[in-house]
C-alpha positions in Angstrom: 16.2 1.2 20.8 14.4 2.6 17.8 12.5 0.2 15.5 14.1 -1.2 12.3 12.2 0.1 9.3 11.0 -2.4 6.7 10.1 -1.8 3.1 8.0 -4.4 1.3 8.7 -4.5 -2.4 6.0 -6.2 -4.6 5.1 -6.3 -8.2 4.4 -8.9 -10.9 7.1 -11.0 -12.6 9.1 -8.9 -14.9 8.0 -5.6 -13.4 11.6 -4.6 -12.4 11.8 -5.5 -8.7 15.1 -7.2 -9.1 16.6 -4.3 -11.1 15.5 -1.9 -8.4 16.9 -4.2 -5.7 20.3 -4.6 -7.5 20.5 -0.8 -7.5 19.7 -0.6 -3.8 22.3 -3.2 -3.1 25.1 -2.0 -5.3 24.9 1.7 -4.7 27.3 3.3 -2.2 24.6 5.0 -0.1 26.2 4.3 3.3 23.1 2.6 4.6 23.3 -1.0 5.8 20.3 -2.7 4.2 19.3 -6.3 4.8 17.4 -7.8 1.9 15.0 -10.7 2.4 14.2 -12.3 -0.9 11.1 -14.3 -0.8 11.2 -15.3 -4.5 10.6 -18.8 -5.7 13.4 -19.5 -8.1 12.3 -16.8 -10.6 15.4 -14.6 -10.9 17.2 -14.3 -7.7 19.7 -11.5 -7.4 22.7 -12.7 -9.2 23.1 -16.3 -8.4 26.8 -15.8 -8.2 26.3 -13.6 -5.2 23.8 -15.8 -3.5 24.3 -19.4 -2.9 20.9 -20.9 -2.5 21.5 -24.6 -1.7 20.9 -24.2 2.0 17.6 -23.3 3.5 18.6 -19.9 4.6 21.6 -18.1 3.3 22.9 -14.7 4.5 25.5 -13.0 2.5 27.4 -9.9 3.5 28.1 -7.6 0.6 30.9 -5.2 0.1 28.9 -2.0 0.7 27.5 -3.3 4.0 24.3 -4.7 2.7 23.2 -8.1 3.7 21.2 -10.5 1.5 19.2 -13.5 2.5 17.1 -15.9 0.4 14.4 -17.6 2.3 12.3 -20.6 1.7 10.9 -20.5 5.2 8.6 -18.6 7.3 9.2 -14.8 7.2 8.7 -14.5 10.9 11.5 -16.9 11.7 13.9 -15.1 9.4 13.1 -11.8 10.9 13.6 -13.1 14.4 16.9 -14.7 13.4 18.1 -11.4 11.8 17.1 -9.5 14.9 18.9 -12.0 17.2 22.1 -11.8 15.1 21.9 -8.0 15.1 21.5 -8.0 18.9 24.5 -10.2 19.3 26.5 -7.9 17.0 27.0 -10.7 14.4 25.2 -8.7 11.8 24.9 -5.0 11.3 22.0 -3.5 9.4 19.8 -0.3 9.6 16.8 -1.5 7.7 15.2 -4.3 5.8 13.8 -4.6 2.3 11.6 -7.6 1.6 11.1 -8.7 -2.0 7.9 -10.7 -2.2 7.3 -13.3 -4.9 5.8 -11.9 -8.1 2.5 -13.7 -7.5 2.1 -13.0 -3.8 -0.4 -11.0 -2.0 1.6 -8.6 0.2 -1.1 -8.6 2.9 0.1 -11.6 5.0 3.7 -10.2 4.8 2.4 -6.8 6.2 0.2 -8.6 8.8 3.3 -10.4 10.2 4.4 -7.0 11.6 1.2 -6.3 13.4 0.4 -9.7 14.8 3.6 -11.0 16.3 4.6 -9.1 19.4 8.3 -9.9 19.2 8.4 -8.7 15.6 6.3 -5.6 16.4 8.8 -4.7 19.2 11.7 -4.8 16.8 10.5 -3.8 13.4 8.2 -1.1 11.9 6.7 -1.3 8.4 7.8 1.8 6.5 5.8 1.2 3.3 4.7 -1.2 0.6 6.1 -0.3 -2.9 4.5 -1.9 -6.0 6.2 -2.0 -9.3 3.9 -2.1 -12.4 5.1 -3.0 -15.8 3.5 -0.4 -18.1 3.9 -2.5 -21.2 2.0 -5.5 -19.8 0.0 -3.9 -17.1 -3.3 -3.7 -18.9 -3.4 -7.4 -19.7 -2.0 -8.4 -16.3 -4.6 -6.2 -14.5 -7.4 -7.8 -16.5 -6.2 -11.4 -16.0 -4.6 -11.6 -12.6 -6.2 -10.7 -9.4 -2.9 -10.8 -7.5 -1.7 -7.9 -9.7 -4.8 -5.9 -8.8 -4.3 -6.7 -5.1 -0.6 -5.5 -5.3 -1.9 -2.2 -6.6 -4.5 -2.0 -3.9 -1.9 -2.5 -1.1 0.6 0.0 -2.4 1.8 3.2 -0.5 3.9 4.1 -3.6 3.5 2.8 -7.2 6.4 2.8 -9.6 5.7 2.4 -13.3 8.4 0.7 -15.3 8.8 0.4 -19.0 6.8 3.5 -19.8 9.3 4.2 -22.6 7.8 1.2 -24.4 4.2 2.5 -24.5 2.5 5.7 -25.8 1.8 8.7 -23.6 -2.0 8.0 -24.0 -1.6 4.4 -22.8 0.4 5.5 -19.8 -2.2 8.1 -18.9 -5.0 5.6 -19.2 -3.1 3.2 -17.0 -2.5 5.9 -14.4 -6.2 6.7 -14.4 -7.0 3.1 -13.9 -4.5 2.6 -11.1 -5.9 5.7 -9.3 -9.4 4.2 -9.3 -8.0 1.2 -7.6 -5.8 3.1 -5.2 -6.1 6.9 -4.8 -3.7 7.0 -1.9 -0.5 5.9 -3.6 1.5 8.4 -5.6 2.4 7.0 -9.0 5.8 7.7 -10.6 7.4 6.5 -13.9 10.9 5.0 -13.4 13.5 4.1 -15.9 15.4 0.8 -15.5 15.0 0.9 -11.7 16.7 4.3 -11.4 14.9 5.6 -8.5 16.4 8.0 -6.0 16.6 6.2 -2.6 14.6 9.0 -1.0 11.6 7.8 -3.0 12.0 4.2 -1.9 13.0 4.4 1.8 11.5 6.3 4.7 8.2 6.9 3.0 6.3 6.3 6.2 3.3 5.0 4.4 2.3 2.9 7.4 2.8 5.4 10.1 -0.4 6.3 11.8 -0.1 10.0 11.1 -2.6 12.7 10.2 -1.5 12.8 6.6 -4.0 11.0 4.4 -2.6 11.2 0.9 -5.3 11.2 -1.7 -4.5 13.0 -4.9 -6.8 16.1 -4.6 -6.9 16.8 -8.3 -8.0 13.3 -9.1 -10.9 13.5 -6.7 -11.9 16.9 -8.0 -12.2 15.6 -11.5 -14.4 12.7 -10.3 -16.6 14.9 -8.1 -17.6 17.1 -11.0 -19.8 14.3 -12.2 -20.7 13.2 -8.7 -23.1 15.6 -7.1 -26.0 13.6 -5.7 -27.0 16.2 -3.2 -25.2 14.4 -0.3 -25.1 16.5 2.8 -21.5 17.6 3.0 -19.8 14.5 1.8 -19.0 13.5 -1.7 -18.4 9.8 -1.8 -15.7 10.5 -4.4 -15.1 8.1 -7.2 -17.0 5.0 -6.5 -20.3 6.4 -7.5 -19.8 5.5 -11.1 -17.2 2.9 -10.6 -19.7 0.3 -9.9 -20.9 0.2 -13.5 -19.2 -1.9 -16.1 -17.0 0.3 -18.3 -17.3 3.6 -16.4 -19.5 4.8 -19.1 -21.0 8.0 -17.8 -18.9 10.9 -16.7 -16.1 10.0 -18.9 -17.3 10.7 -22.5 -14.6 12.6 -24.3 -12.0 11.6 -21.7 -10.6 9.0 -24.0 -10.1 6.8 -21.0 -10.6 3.0 -20.9 -14.2 2.2 -21.2 -14.0 -1.5 -20.4 -12.5 -2.1 -17.0 -14.6 -2.8 -14.1 -11.7 -3.9 -11.8 -12.7 -5.8 -8.7 -10.1 -3.8 -6.7 -11.7 -0.4 -6.1 -11.5 2.4 -3.7 -14.0 4.8 -2.3 -13.7 7.8 0.0 -16.1 8.7 2.7 -16.3 12.1 4.3 -18.5 13.6 6.9 -18.5 16.9 8.9 -20.5 15.3 11.7 -18.4 13.6 14.4 -18.5 9.9 15.0 -19.8 8.2 18.1 -16.7 6.2 19.2 -18.6 3.2 20.6 -20.9 2.9 17.5 -18.0 3.3 15.1 -15.9 0.7 16.9 -18.8 -1.8 16.8 -19.5 -1.1 13.1 -15.8 -1.3 12.0 -15.4 -4.5 14.1 -18.3 -6.1 12.4 -17.3 -5.2 8.8 -13.7 -6.3 9.4 -15.0 -9.6 10.6 -17.1 -10.1 7.5 -15.1 -8.4 4.8 -11.6 -8.4 6.2 -10.1 -10.8 3.7 -11.3 -8.5 0.9 -10.3 -5.3 2.6 -6.7 -4.6 1.4 -5.9 -1.2 2.9 -8.1 1.3 4.7 -7.1 4.5 6.5 -8.7 7.6 7.9 -8.4 10.8 9.9 -11.5 10.9 12.1 -13.5 13.6 13.9 -14.6 11.9 17.1 -17.1 13.1 19.7 -15.4 13.7 23.0 -11.9 14.6 21.9 -10.2 17.7 20.5 -7.7 15.5 18.8 -7.8 13.8 15.4 -8.2 10.0 15.6 -6.0 8.3 13.0 -6.9 4.7 12.0 -5.7 2.2 9.5 -5.7 -1.4 8.7 -4.7 -4.3 6.5 -7.2 -7.1 6.0 -8.6 -8.1 9.5 -6.0 -6.1 11.5 -6.9 -2.6 12.5 -5.1 0.0 14.6 -6.0 3.5 15.8 -4.1 6.3 17.5 -4.8 9.8 18.9 -3.3 12.3 16.5 -2.6 16.0 16.9 -5.2 18.5 17.9 -7.4 20.0 15.3 -5.8 23.3 14.4 -7.6 26.5 14.9 -9.7 27.3 11.8 -9.0 23.9 10.3 -12.2 22.4 8.9 -13.1 19.5 11.2 -14.0 16.5 9.0 -13.6 12.8 8.9 -12.0 11.5 5.8 -11.6 7.7 5.2 -10.5 5.7 2.2 -11.3 2.0 1.7 -9.4 -0.1 -0.9 -10.7 -3.6 -1.4 -12.1 -6.3 -3.6 -15.8 -5.8 -4.5 -16.6 -4.1 -1.2 -20.3 -3.3 -0.8 -20.0 0.5 -0.7 -23.6 1.1 0.2 -23.3 -1.1 3.3 -20.2 0.7 4.4 -21.6 4.1 3.8 -24.9 3.2 5.6 -23.0 1.8 8.6 -20.7 4.8 8.8 -23.7 7.2 8.6 -25.3 5.3 11.5 -22.2 5.5 13.5 -22.2 9.3 13.5 -23.0 11.0 16.8 
């Protein structure tokens, strides 16, 4: 039986998660979606639909969607839903989990890696983060959980862009890309997002596609030539300085944010030594795992003609043999690390020492 895809929806209070969910639940899309709400009393989907007295409530809706509100462990709820589905008591094709506005989506994602029973039934499709354009600048400054939600995202939706100027939106997008270059960013109006942009994004699949906005990196690299042999450590070089001063004069971008959630990209045309790389990644995940939000890469490995795809969340890391390197395709490792105050120099040095 194929695995049930799971979408994790995150974003700070008021960013529009509930609006987006209501749309998913009320639209006649022919998909049977089970929604797990992990909110703590903020604004649950219409309380008239959901009765929340009991510990766990499952409500079947007219268009085939199912809704549950949980106060308990996510794992138990997922197991319960899977059991009811097996016994044909419930019918659903996929799950959307709405996390609480102040949550770190990491532990939610880890549930799907760690628990064997869950991993045999479900597959994370992607983490979607909603960002409220009107309040984002302040929230990103004040709340680490908002910065973490951005770091985890496979897809970022900006809500309320109609309430801010184009310049403010552009500055916000620039800032978000520094934190997470992997996630495409789209402005949305009142939760009106085509379902194709919410479901089946495959952000978590171990595939050979490493989405990093090429134009964004190009812009950064213009200021970034330090004579490295074949690999630009793209934006990161001047992200370590308060206010991003140099390299941005005349860009009119924010000059004051030194966010603790940052990303950096590592590239090398020399292959990795598998044993050395495994030892090094094992060591850094051990030390920095709690601060490593998402990391992903397509690797050139000694001893195989196939790409090696790897990714992780916090301390959990997985890798897979990908497709063969195509004829004429430049063979190069490309990795992106997104985390909280990660010591880039230690990572780069360790990766260099893991090359064959």
